Every structure is written in structure tokens, then in C-alpha cells.
C-alpha positions, 0 to 999 in steps of 0.5 A: 875954515882955515885956522890961525893956529895949529896946536901940536901936542901929545894926546896925553896932554889933551886936558892942557891943550883944551884949556889953551885952545879955549883961552885963545878962542875966547880971544878970537884966535881960531885954533886947530886941534886934531882931537876936535877938528879931524872928523871920524873917517878922515885920513889923519895925515891928510887932515894934519897936512891941510891944517898946517898948510892953512894956518898962520903959525904953529903952537907947540905944547911942549912936555915930556909926552910931546918930546917922546911922540914921533908924530909931532916930529913930522908936524914940526918938519912940515911947519918948518918947511912951510916957514910957519 
């Protein structure tokens, strides 16, 4: 299932992300969050790439933790390249 929104975040902000995701999904907006939507044993980078390709837009949960994460830079670059 494709998602409407790819949520990019630092894992240290998971509690905040859980709340944002719950709110959006109550409104009928399907969200992709890595901690929940990547099954165990799946290659993380491939799953992230596929989710970004299939989403309509990216939502960034910006924080100091996010700003220090190297992984989110790759997510932003891919979204930018795909014009998300």
C-alpha cells in the first residue's frame, strides 16, 4: 500500500512522531514511518527509497535531533530529486 505522507524524523523523536502520525491517520491521511512500516529483515535503505517514491509528499519533524542525523539528509535529497 502506498502512503500519502513520508514522515522523516530522528528516532529520538519517536514519541512526537507517533502523535503526529496518529493525528494524520485519524484524518484519513496514510503515513509511512520507518519504525512501524519497515518489517524486520527488510533492507532499510531499499524500503525508505520505495516509500519515498510512492508517497505524495514528505513531512519533516524538525528538531535538534533531526538536524544532527545523517540519514535524514539522504531522505531529503531523494525527496528533492523526486520533486516531493
